[in-house]
ROVEX-8601 format. One record per atom (N, C-alpha, C): z, y, x; residue number from 0; chain; residue in three letters. Coordinates in nm, 4 decimals. Layout:
<pt pz="Z" py="Y" px="X" num="NUM" chaine="A" residu="Ala"/>
...
END
This chain:
<pt pz="-2.5805" py="-4.2789" px="-1.6560" num="0" chaine="A" residu="Met"/>
<pt pz="-2.6591" py="-4.3716" px="-1.6027" num="0" chaine="A" residu="Met"/>
<pt pz="-2.7264" py="-4.4752" px="-1.6744" num="0" chaine="A" residu="Met"/>
<pt pz="-2.8647" py="-4.4779" px="-1.6577" num="1" chaine="A" residu="Asp"/>
<pt pz="-2.9533" py="-4.5797" px="-1.7226" num="1" chaine="A" residu="Asp"/>
<pt pz="-2.9174" py="-4.7315" px="-1.6792" num="1" chaine="A" residu="Asp"/>
<pt pz="-2.9188" py="-4.8014" px="-1.7721" num="2" chaine="A" residu="Leu"/>
<pt pz="-2.9171" py="-4.9421" px="-1.7712" num="2" chaine="A" residu="Leu"/>
<pt pz="-3.0370" py="-5.0124" px="-1.7185" num="2" chaine="A" residu="Leu"/>
<pt pz="-3.0547" py="-5.1070" px="-1.6428" num="3" chaine="A" residu="Asp"/>
<pt pz="-3.1803" py="-5.1822" px="-1.6294" num="3" chaine="A" residu="Asp"/>
<pt pz="-3.2090" py="-5.2551" px="-1.7554" num="3" chaine="A" residu="Asp"/>
<pt pz="-3.3432" py="-5.2946" px="-1.7932" num="4" chaine="A" residu="Tyr"/>
<pt pz="-3.3784" py="-5.3570" px="-1.8891" num="4" chaine="A" residu="Tyr"/>
<pt pz="-3.3005" py="-5.4852" px="-1.9457" num="4" chaine="A" residu="Tyr"/>
<pt pz="-3.2867" py="-5.5453" px="-1.8289" num="5" chaine="A" residu="Asp"/>
<pt pz="-3.2179" py="-5.6973" px="-1.8658" num="5" chaine="A" residu="Asp"/>
<pt pz="-3.0826" py="-5.6662" px="-1.9061" num="5" chaine="A" residu="Asp"/>
<pt pz="-3.0257" py="-5.5871" px="-1.8138" num="6" chaine="A" residu="Thr"/>
<pt pz="-2.8552" py="-5.5469" px="-1.8641" num="6" chaine="A" residu="Thr"/>
<pt pz="-2.8666" py="-5.4756" px="-2.0272" num="6" chaine="A" residu="Thr"/>
<pt pz="-2.9432" py="-5.3738" px="-2.0499" num="7" chaine="A" residu="Gln"/>
<pt pz="-2.9360" py="-5.3673" px="-2.2159" num="7" chaine="A" residu="Gln"/>
<pt pz="-2.9943" py="-5.4369" px="-2.2855" num="7" chaine="A" residu="Gln"/>
<pt pz="-3.0824" py="-5.5207" px="-2.2436" num="8" chaine="A" residu="Gln"/>
<pt pz="-3.1182" py="-5.6059" px="-2.3348" num="8" chaine="A" residu="Gln"/>
<pt pz="-3.0124" py="-5.7041" px="-2.3883" num="8" chaine="A" residu="Gln"/>
<pt pz="-2.9231" py="-5.7646" px="-2.2779" num="9" chaine="A" residu="Ala"/>
<pt pz="-2.8077" py="-5.8206" px="-2.2790" num="9" chaine="A" residu="Ala"/>
<pt pz="-2.6997" py="-5.7949" px="-2.3941" num="9" chaine="A" residu="Ala"/>
<pt pz="-2.6815" py="-5.6563" px="-2.3566" num="10" chaine="A" residu="Lys"/>
<pt pz="-2.5894" py="-5.5774" px="-2.4382" num="10" chaine="A" residu="Lys"/>
<pt pz="-2.6470" py="-5.5805" px="-2.5817" num="10" chaine="A" residu="Lys"/>
<pt pz="-2.7965" py="-5.5370" px="-2.6217" num="11" chaine="A" residu="His"/>
<pt pz="-2.8205" py="-5.5485" px="-2.7617" num="11" chaine="A" residu="His"/>
<pt pz="-2.8058" py="-5.6930" px="-2.8159" num="11" chaine="A" residu="His"/>
<pt pz="-2.8354" py="-5.7966" px="-2.7501" num="12" chaine="A" residu="Thr"/>
<pt pz="-2.8276" py="-5.9474" px="-2.7934" num="12" chaine="A" residu="Thr"/>
<pt pz="-2.6644" py="-5.9808" px="-2.8243" num="12" chaine="A" residu="Thr"/>
<pt pz="-2.5773" py="-5.9360" px="-2.7143" num="13" chaine="A" residu="Lys"/>
<pt pz="-2.4416" py="-5.9815" px="-2.7636" num="13" chaine="A" residu="Lys"/>
<pt pz="-2.3959" py="-5.8886" px="-2.8913" num="13" chaine="A" residu="Lys"/>
<pt pz="-2.4556" py="-5.7528" px="-2.9265" num="14" chaine="A" residu="Ala"/>
<pt pz="-2.4014" py="-5.6874" px="-3.0316" num="14" chaine="A" residu="Ala"/>
<pt pz="-2.4843" py="-5.7646" px="-3.1610" num="14" chaine="A" residu="Ala"/>
<pt pz="-2.6072" py="-5.7600" px="-3.1616" num="15" chaine="A" residu="Phe"/>
<pt pz="-2.6768" py="-5.8246" px="-3.2567" num="15" chaine="A" residu="Phe"/>
<pt pz="-2.6235" py="-5.9572" px="-3.3002" num="15" chaine="A" residu="Phe"/>
<pt pz="-2.5963" py="-6.0257" px="-3.2062" num="16" chaine="A" residu="Asp"/>
<pt pz="-2.5443" py="-6.1739" px="-3.2430" num="16" chaine="A" residu="Asp"/>
<pt pz="-2.4224" py="-6.1737" px="-3.3678" num="16" chaine="A" residu="Asp"/>
<pt pz="-2.3430" py="-6.0446" px="-3.3448" num="17" chaine="A" residu="Ala"/>
<pt pz="-2.2344" py="-6.0331" px="-3.4212" num="17" chaine="A" residu="Ala"/>
<pt pz="-2.2701" py="-6.0171" px="-3.5733" num="17" chaine="A" residu="Ala"/>
<pt pz="-2.3932" py="-5.9806" px="-3.6040" num="18" chaine="A" residu="Val"/>
<pt pz="-2.4222" py="-5.9626" px="-3.7457" num="18" chaine="A" residu="Val"/>
<pt pz="-2.5569" py="-5.9963" px="-3.7691" num="18" chaine="A" residu="Val"/>
<pt pz="-2.6587" py="-6.0704" px="-3.6949" num="19" chaine="A" residu="Gln"/>
<pt pz="-2.7590" py="-6.1383" px="-3.7432" num="19" chaine="A" residu="Gln"/>
<pt pz="-2.7584" py="-6.2391" px="-3.8513" num="19" chaine="A" residu="Gln"/>
<pt pz="-2.8513" py="-6.2601" px="-3.9506" num="20" chaine="A" residu="Pro"/>
<pt pz="-2.8536" py="-6.3428" px="-4.0471" num="20" chaine="A" residu="Pro"/>
<pt pz="-2.8633" py="-6.4877" px="-3.9839" num="20" chaine="A" residu="Pro"/>
<pt pz="-2.7923" py="-6.5634" px="-4.0559" num="21" chaine="A" residu="Ala"/>
<pt pz="-2.7887" py="-6.7080" px="-4.0312" num="21" chaine="A" residu="Ala"/>
<pt pz="-2.9234" py="-6.7561" px="-4.0545" num="21" chaine="A" residu="Ala"/>
<pt pz="-2.9982" py="-6.7220" px="-4.1512" num="22" chaine="A" residu="Ser"/>
<pt pz="-3.1278" py="-6.7781" px="-4.1937" num="22" chaine="A" residu="Ser"/>
<pt pz="-3.2347" py="-6.7396" px="-4.0888" num="22" chaine="A" residu="Ser"/>
<pt pz="-3.2279" py="-6.6385" px="-4.0397" num="23" chaine="A" residu="His"/>
<pt pz="-3.3492" py="-6.6055" px="-3.9709" num="23" chaine="A" residu="His"/>
<pt pz="-3.3296" py="-6.4689" px="-3.9052" num="23" chaine="A" residu="His"/>
<pt pz="-3.3222" py="-6.4361" px="-3.8071" num="24" chaine="A" residu="Trp"/>
<pt pz="-3.2921" py="-6.3076" px="-3.7274" num="24" chaine="A" residu="Trp"/>
<pt pz="-3.3947" py="-6.1736" px="-3.7893" num="24" chaine="A" residu="Trp"/>
<pt pz="-3.4894" py="-6.2130" px="-3.8424" num="25" chaine="A" residu="Lys"/>
<pt pz="-3.5711" py="-6.1196" px="-3.9067" num="25" chaine="A" residu="Lys"/>
<pt pz="-3.5447" py="-6.0658" px="-4.0623" num="25" chaine="A" residu="Lys"/>
<pt pz="-3.4432" py="-6.1480" px="-4.1139" num="26" chaine="A" residu="Asp"/>
<pt pz="-3.4141" py="-6.1274" px="-4.2595" num="26" chaine="A" residu="Asp"/>
<pt pz="-3.3215" py="-6.0144" px="-4.2613" num="26" chaine="A" residu="Asp"/>
<pt pz="-3.3194" py="-5.9771" px="-4.3891" num="27" chaine="A" residu="Arg"/>
<pt pz="-3.2254" py="-5.8668" px="-4.4348" num="27" chaine="A" residu="Arg"/>
<pt pz="-3.0661" py="-5.9060" px="-4.4017" num="27" chaine="A" residu="Arg"/>
<pt pz="-3.0032" py="-5.7890" px="-4.3298" num="28" chaine="A" residu="Ile"/>
<pt pz="-2.8780" py="-5.8010" px="-4.2812" num="28" chaine="A" residu="Ile"/>
<pt pz="-2.7733" py="-5.7700" px="-4.3725" num="28" chaine="A" residu="Ile"/>
<pt pz="-2.6639" py="-5.8279" px="-4.3797" num="29" chaine="A" residu="Asp"/>
<pt pz="-2.5542" py="-5.7762" px="-4.4754" num="29" chaine="A" residu="Asp"/>
<pt pz="-2.4484" py="-5.8813" px="-4.4272" num="29" chaine="A" residu="Asp"/>
<pt pz="-2.3629" py="-5.8182" px="-4.3257" num="30" chaine="A" residu="Ala"/>
<pt pz="-2.2546" py="-5.9006" px="-4.2592" num="30" chaine="A" residu="Ala"/>
<pt pz="-2.1458" py="-5.8130" px="-4.2585" num="30" chaine="A" residu="Ala"/>
<pt pz="-2.0369" py="-5.8512" px="-4.2903" num="31" chaine="A" residu="Thr"/>
<pt pz="-1.8923" py="-5.8045" px="-4.2877" num="31" chaine="A" residu="Thr"/>
<pt pz="-1.8527" py="-5.8696" px="-4.1544" num="31" chaine="A" residu="Thr"/>
<pt pz="-1.7848" py="-5.7894" px="-4.0627" num="32" chaine="A" residu="Ile"/>
<pt pz="-1.7045" py="-5.8617" px="-3.9774" num="32" chaine="A" residu="Ile"/>
<pt pz="-1.5741" py="-5.7778" px="-3.9358" num="32" chaine="A" residu="Ile"/>
<pt pz="-1.4680" py="-5.8238" px="-3.8682" num="33" chaine="A" residu="Thr"/>
<pt pz="-1.3569" py="-5.7597" px="-3.8525" num="33" chaine="A" residu="Thr"/>
<pt pz="-1.3874" py="-5.6569" px="-3.7481" num="33" chaine="A" residu="Thr"/>
<pt pz="-1.3020" py="-5.5524" px="-3.7517" num="34" chaine="A" residu="Leu"/>
<pt pz="-1.2920" py="-5.4543" px="-3.6653" num="34" chaine="A" residu="Leu"/>
<pt pz="-1.3124" py="-5.5034" px="-3.5089" num="34" chaine="A" residu="Leu"/>
<pt pz="-1.2065" py="-5.6058" px="-3.4921" num="35" chaine="A" residu="Glu"/>
<pt pz="-1.1957" py="-5.6529" px="-3.3559" num="35" chaine="A" residu="Glu"/>
<pt pz="-1.3180" py="-5.7438" px="-3.3170" num="35" chaine="A" residu="Glu"/>
<pt pz="-1.3872" py="-5.7989" px="-3.4064" num="36" chaine="A" residu="Ala"/>
<pt pz="-1.5047" py="-5.8613" px="-3.3587" num="36" chaine="A" residu="Ala"/>
<pt pz="-1.6154" py="-5.7575" px="-3.3381" num="36" chaine="A" residu="Ala"/>
<pt pz="-1.6116" py="-5.6433" px="-3.3855" num="37" chaine="A" residu="Ala"/>
<pt pz="-1.7205" py="-5.5379" px="-3.3730" num="37" chaine="A" residu="Ala"/>
<pt pz="-1.6871" py="-5.4603" px="-3.2205" num="37" chaine="A" residu="Ala"/>
<pt pz="-1.5472" py="-5.4739" px="-3.1965" num="38" chaine="A" residu="Glu"/>
<pt pz="-1.5093" py="-5.4140" px="-3.0546" num="38" chaine="A" residu="Glu"/>
<pt pz="-1.5522" py="-5.5468" px="-2.9715" num="38" chaine="A" residu="Glu"/>
<pt pz="-1.5360" py="-5.6364" px="-2.9719" num="39" chaine="A" residu="Glu"/>
<pt pz="-1.5682" py="-5.7731" px="-2.8932" num="39" chaine="A" residu="Glu"/>
<pt pz="-1.7257" py="-5.7842" px="-2.8955" num="39" chaine="A" residu="Glu"/>
<pt pz="-1.8067" py="-5.7154" px="-2.9588" num="40" chaine="A" residu="Ala"/>
<pt pz="-1.9539" py="-5.7108" px="-2.9664" num="40" chaine="A" residu="Ala"/>
<pt pz="-2.0009" py="-5.5847" px="-2.8905" num="40" chaine="A" residu="Ala"/>
<pt pz="-1.9157" py="-5.5017" px="-2.8653" num="41" chaine="A" residu="Gly"/>
<pt pz="-1.9397" py="-5.3770" px="-2.7979" num="41" chaine="A" residu="Gly"/>
<pt pz="-1.9371" py="-5.2460" px="-2.8658" num="41" chaine="A" residu="Gly"/>
<pt pz="-1.8855" py="-5.2785" px="-2.9881" num="42" chaine="A" residu="Gly"/>
<pt pz="-1.8289" py="-5.1403" px="-3.0848" num="42" chaine="A" residu="Gly"/>
<pt pz="-1.9528" py="-5.1218" px="-3.1854" num="42" chaine="A" residu="Gly"/>
<pt pz="-1.8985" py="-5.0629" px="-3.2899" num="43" chaine="A" residu="Val"/>
<pt pz="-1.9698" py="-5.0308" px="-3.3965" num="43" chaine="A" residu="Val"/>
<pt pz="-2.1020" py="-4.9816" px="-3.3641" num="43" chaine="A" residu="Val"/>
<pt pz="-2.1115" py="-4.8734" px="-3.2847" num="44" chaine="A" residu="Ala"/>
<pt pz="-2.2261" py="-4.7894" px="-3.2218" num="44" chaine="A" residu="Ala"/>
<pt pz="-2.3116" py="-4.8986" px="-3.1698" num="44" chaine="A" residu="Ala"/>
<pt pz="-2.2667" py="-4.9794" px="-3.0705" num="45" chaine="A" residu="Ala"/>
<pt pz="-2.3431" py="-5.0525" px="-3.0268" num="45" chaine="A" residu="Ala"/>
<pt pz="-2.4150" py="-5.1546" px="-3.1078" num="45" chaine="A" residu="Ala"/>
<pt pz="-2.3543" py="-5.1918" px="-3.2158" num="46" chaine="A" residu="Ile"/>
<pt pz="-2.3950" py="-5.2971" px="-3.3189" num="46" chaine="A" residu="Ile"/>
<pt pz="-2.5268" py="-5.2358" px="-3.3916" num="46" chaine="A" residu="Ile"/>
<pt pz="-2.4949" py="-5.1026" px="-3.4154" num="47" chaine="A" residu="Glu"/>
<pt pz="-2.5802" py="-5.0254" px="-3.5062" num="47" chaine="A" residu="Glu"/>
<pt pz="-2.7474" py="-4.9760" px="-3.4010" num="47" chaine="A" residu="Glu"/>
<pt pz="-2.7048" py="-4.9664" px="-3.2654" num="48" chaine="A" residu="Ser"/>
<pt pz="-2.8013" py="-4.9515" px="-3.1729" num="48" chaine="A" residu="Ser"/>
<pt pz="-2.8973" py="-5.0890" px="-3.1572" num="48" chaine="A" residu="Ser"/>
<pt pz="-2.8132" py="-5.1722" px="-3.1571" num="49" chaine="A" residu="Ala"/>
<pt pz="-2.8917" py="-5.3275" px="-3.1527" num="49" chaine="A" residu="Ala"/>
<pt pz="-2.9671" py="-5.3649" px="-3.2954" num="49" chaine="A" residu="Ala"/>
<pt pz="-2.9083" py="-5.3380" px="-3.4064" num="50" chaine="A" residu="Ile"/>
<pt pz="-2.9836" py="-5.3433" px="-3.5145" num="50" chaine="A" residu="Ile"/>
<pt pz="-3.1081" py="-5.2588" px="-3.5206" num="50" chaine="A" residu="Ile"/>
<pt pz="-3.1141" py="-5.1551" px="-3.4702" num="51" chaine="A" residu="Val"/>
<pt pz="-3.2239" py="-5.0508" px="-3.4544" num="51" chaine="A" residu="Val"/>
<pt pz="-3.3244" py="-5.1324" px="-3.3564" num="51" chaine="A" residu="Val"/>
<pt pz="-3.2742" py="-5.1325" px="-3.2623" num="52" chaine="A" residu="His"/>
<pt pz="-3.3549" py="-5.2069" px="-3.1308" num="52" chaine="A" residu="His"/>
<pt pz="-3.4297" py="-5.3296" px="-3.1939" num="52" chaine="A" residu="His"/>
<pt pz="-3.3563" py="-5.4271" px="-3.2719" num="53" chaine="A" residu="Phe"/>
<pt pz="-3.4469" py="-5.5727" px="-3.2977" num="53" chaine="A" residu="Phe"/>
<pt pz="-3.4930" py="-5.5571" px="-3.4091" num="53" chaine="A" residu="Phe"/>
<pt pz="-3.4586" py="-5.4656" px="-3.5191" num="54" chaine="A" residu="Thr"/>
<pt pz="-3.5335" py="-5.4863" px="-3.6337" num="54" chaine="A" residu="Thr"/>
<pt pz="-3.6383" py="-5.3518" px="-3.6733" num="54" chaine="A" residu="Thr"/>
<pt pz="-3.6125" py="-5.2428" px="-3.6000" num="55" chaine="A" residu="Ala"/>
<pt pz="-3.6881" py="-5.1161" px="-3.6382" num="55" chaine="A" residu="Ala"/>
<pt pz="-3.6160" py="-5.0541" px="-3.7714" num="55" chaine="A" residu="Ala"/>
<pt pz="-3.5082" py="-5.1074" px="-3.8260" num="56" chaine="A" residu="Thr"/>
<pt pz="-3.4420" py="-5.0402" px="-3.9374" num="56" chaine="A" residu="Thr"/>
<pt pz="-3.3133" py="-5.0143" px="-3.9100" num="56" chaine="A" residu="Thr"/>
<pt pz="-3.2646" py="-4.9010" px="-3.9820" num="57" chaine="A" residu="Val"/>
<pt pz="-3.1714" py="-4.8068" px="-3.9654" num="57" chaine="A" residu="Val"/>
<pt pz="-3.0495" py="-4.8647" px="-4.0495" num="57" chaine="A" residu="Val"/>
<pt pz="-2.9326" py="-4.9010" px="-3.9827" num="58" chaine="A" residu="Pro"/>
<pt pz="-2.8256" py="-4.9893" px="-4.0535" num="58" chaine="A" residu="Pro"/>
<pt pz="-2.7370" py="-4.8912" px="-4.1340" num="58" chaine="A" residu="Pro"/>
<pt pz="-2.6972" py="-4.9221" px="-4.2495" num="59" chaine="A" residu="Thr"/>
<pt pz="-2.5789" py="-4.8606" px="-4.3393" num="59" chaine="A" residu="Thr"/>
<pt pz="-2.4515" py="-4.9213" px="-4.2959" num="59" chaine="A" residu="Thr"/>
<pt pz="-2.3419" py="-4.8496" px="-4.2336" num="60" chaine="A" residu="Val"/>
<pt pz="-2.2057" py="-4.9320" px="-4.2107" num="60" chaine="A" residu="Val"/>
<pt pz="-2.1288" py="-4.8511" px="-4.3045" num="60" chaine="A" residu="Val"/>
<pt pz="-2.0471" py="-4.9542" px="-4.3376" num="61" chaine="A" residu="Thr"/>
<pt pz="-1.9518" py="-4.9407" px="-4.4370" num="61" chaine="A" residu="Thr"/>
<pt pz="-1.7980" py="-4.9687" px="-4.3892" num="61" chaine="A" residu="Thr"/>
<pt pz="-1.7033" py="-4.8926" px="-4.3686" num="62" chaine="A" residu="Tyr"/>
<pt pz="-1.5795" py="-4.9508" px="-4.3298" num="62" chaine="A" residu="Tyr"/>
<pt pz="-1.4726" py="-4.9827" px="-4.4252" num="62" chaine="A" residu="Tyr"/>
<pt pz="-1.4142" py="-5.0995" px="-4.4132" num="63" chaine="A" residu="Gly"/>
<pt pz="-1.3297" py="-5.1489" px="-4.4976" num="63" chaine="A" residu="Gly"/>
<pt pz="-1.1944" py="-5.1355" px="-4.4452" num="63" chaine="A" residu="Gly"/>
<pt pz="-1.0931" py="-5.2223" px="-4.4967" num="64" chaine="A" residu="Val"/>
<pt pz="-0.9600" py="-5.2301" px="-4.4334" num="64" chaine="A" residu="Val"/>
<pt pz="-0.9819" py="-5.3613" px="-4.3478" num="64" chaine="A" residu="Val"/>
<pt pz="-0.9704" py="-5.3104" px="-4.2101" num="65" chaine="A" residu="Gly"/>
<pt pz="-0.9556" py="-5.4049" px="-4.1060" num="65" chaine="A" residu="Gly"/>
<pt pz="-1.1226" py="-5.4489" px="-4.0961" num="65" chaine="A" residu="Gly"/>
<pt pz="-1.2096" py="-5.4167" px="-4.1538" num="66" chaine="A" residu="Asn"/>
<pt pz="-1.3485" py="-5.4753" px="-4.1305" num="66" chaine="A" residu="Asn"/>
<pt pz="-1.4583" py="-5.3901" px="-4.1378" num="66" chaine="A" residu="Asn"/>
<pt pz="-1.5760" py="-5.4161" px="-4.1252" num="67" chaine="A" residu="Val"/>
<pt pz="-1.6650" py="-5.3031" px="-4.1321" num="67" chaine="A" residu="Val"/>
<pt pz="-1.7983" py="-5.3987" px="-4.1549" num="67" chaine="A" residu="Val"/>
<pt pz="-1.8991" py="-5.3347" px="-4.2616" num="68" chaine="A" residu="Arg"/>
<pt pz="-2.0044" py="-5.4174" px="-4.3247" num="68" chaine="A" residu="Arg"/>
<pt pz="-2.1141" py="-5.3425" px="-4.2771" num="68" chaine="A" residu="Arg"/>
<pt pz="-2.2288" py="-5.3865" px="-4.2070" num="69" chaine="A" residu="Phe"/>
<pt pz="-2.3501" py="-5.3514" px="-4.1601" num="69" chaine="A" residu="Phe"/>
<pt pz="-2.4420" py="-5.4224" px="-4.2675" num="69" chaine="A" residu="Phe"/>
<pt pz="-2.5375" py="-5.3233" px="-4.3371" num="70" chaine="A" residu="Thr"/>
<pt pz="-2.6677" py="-5.3709" px="-4.4078" num="70" chaine="A" residu="Thr"/>
<pt pz="-2.7729" py="-5.2949" px="-4.3503" num="70" chaine="A" residu="Thr"/>
<pt pz="-2.8697" py="-5.3736" px="-4.3641" num="71" chaine="A" residu="Ala"/>
<pt pz="-3.0064" py="-5.3225" px="-4.3021" num="71" chaine="A" residu="Ala"/>
<pt pz="-3.1111" py="-5.3998" px="-4.3708" num="71" chaine="A" residu="Ala"/>
<pt pz="-3.2442" py="-5.3442" px="-4.3884" num="72" chaine="A" residu="Asp"/>
<pt pz="-3.3499" py="-5.3919" px="-4.4505" num="72" chaine="A" residu="Asp"/>
<pt pz="-3.4016" py="-5.5223" px="-4.3562" num="72" chaine="A" residu="Asp"/>
<pt pz="-3.3546" py="-5.5245" px="-4.2596" num="73" chaine="A" residu="Gly"/>
<pt pz="-3.4319" py="-5.6288" px="-4.1497" num="73" chaine="A" residu="Gly"/>
<pt pz="-3.5622" py="-5.5977" px="-4.1021" num="73" chaine="A" residu="Gly"/>
<pt pz="-3.6082" py="-5.6745" px="-4.0036" num="74" chaine="A" residu="Tyr"/>
<pt pz="-3.7218" py="-5.6758" px="-3.9577" num="74" chaine="A" residu="Tyr"/>
<pt pz="-3.8709" py="-5.6864" px="-4.0212" num="74" chaine="A" residu="Tyr"/>
<pt pz="-3.8408" py="-5.7996" px="-4.1272" num="75" chaine="A" residu="Trp"/>
<pt pz="-3.9568" py="-5.8314" px="-4.2325" num="75" chaine="A" residu="Trp"/>
<pt pz="-3.9722" py="-5.7299" px="-4.3123" num="75" chaine="A" residu="Trp"/>
<pt pz="-3.8822" py="-5.6529" px="-4.3740" num="76" chaine="A" residu="Ala"/>
<pt pz="-3.9011" py="-5.5477" px="-4.4571" num="76" chaine="A" residu="Ala"/>
<pt pz="-3.9052" py="-5.4173" px="-4.4066" num="76" chaine="A" residu="Ala"/>
<pt pz="-3.8840" py="-5.3849" px="-4.2622" num="77" chaine="A" residu="Gly"/>
<pt pz="-3.9257" py="-5.2828" px="-4.2178" num="77" chaine="A" residu="Gly"/>
<pt pz="-4.0348" py="-5.2281" px="-4.1721" num="77" chaine="A" residu="Gly"/>
<pt pz="-4.0557" py="-5.1267" px="-4.0779" num="78" chaine="A" residu="Pro"/>
<pt pz="-4.2018" py="-5.0894" px="-4.0521" num="78" chaine="A" residu="Pro"/>
<pt pz="-4.2558" py="-5.1688" px="-3.9333" num="78" chaine="A" residu="Pro"/>
<pt pz="-4.1987" py="-5.2414" px="-3.8761" num="79" chaine="A" residu="Ala"/>
<pt pz="-4.2487" py="-5.3369" px="-3.7694" num="79" chaine="A" residu="Ala"/>
<pt pz="-4.2615" py="-5.4811" px="-3.8228" num="79" chaine="A" residu="Ala"/>
<pt pz="-4.2347" py="-5.4996" px="-3.9616" num="80" chaine="A" residu="Gly"/>
<pt pz="-4.2475" py="-5.6259" px="-4.0161" num="80" chaine="A" residu="Gly"/>
<pt pz="-4.3685" py="-5.6875" px="-4.0146" num="80" chaine="A" residu="Gly"/>
<pt pz="-4.3851" py="-5.8297" px="-4.0202" num="81" chaine="A" residu="Asp"/>
<pt pz="-4.4724" py="-5.9126" px="-3.9946" num="81" chaine="A" residu="Asp"/>
<pt pz="-4.4875" py="-6.0168" px="-4.1163" num="81" chaine="A" residu="Asp"/>
<pt pz="-4.3958" py="-6.0034" px="-4.2108" num="82" chaine="A" residu="Gly"/>
<pt pz="-4.3945" py="-6.0895" px="-4.3269" num="82" chaine="A" residu="Gly"/>
<pt pz="-4.4508" py="-6.0701" px="-4.4417" num="82" chaine="A" residu="Gly"/>
END
């Protein structure tokens, strides 16, 4: 079942909020969060999808002990960048 735009956007926003840079959402992403926080945000796959959605860059995901790190070039450094 496909989600309507508003519902999908809300899911992306919730997931992206877990990893977006504090400085500016378009900056490079380098966030380590607990696995619990990732699940609360919709799961690792949802966060990966949100990063692609908002930044047009593909994240690297690295699992640690009880945590997961997301890195990505971010919007400004990516193909859609305006900076």
